[in-house]
Steps between C-alpha positions, in 0.01 A plus 500: 500500500346152466533448876314827565220398261457169685472688828228724357292197401499359857209617716370401842141616459183384336309780329192279495459499879391867507180671388630684194389685192651410162602757241611391154764726342623258233612682190585817696855617561656702782347849524157418356482191722595705809238766424229233481622329818512832685140579401383153605679513836349843571157332497595243766491545879807482722595136554360380166718296270518515123638221283643658187524265203774603258693363205770768529822326615635827643202516737695290751729802540261789424217411739708453818680831432171679423340362817795624703469850351121516545492334844297197391606161632650268241416151630668303219435323174446162342557419137384237257695524178468856372216600735580668832256537792614778734328559834486860625334633815364843587649650818416803715788686331409398142471770237123518448460742207457429133646816348856618456809290459464127563770505768433822690242616749224693320 
């Protein structure tokens, strides 16, 4: 398990090289965090990136899976201590609604 965690912390991208929006979800956990992220992404045009700031350690698993299910691109994450910065991108196929389940097409 420790080897897998080390692999997750290795990234070959720099989230600061893109024009992005930041969205602070610190203090929020899974479903409430995903509802807020979904609403924020629905406001952005295709191709836009959103940097989600989170203190939820399970976000490194939840956000990639959620992006896969909602057809957003999960670019990756960086972390500094207990703070995680995830970069997500809106695609042509992204779920664009704000109602219904957080993982399903509206």
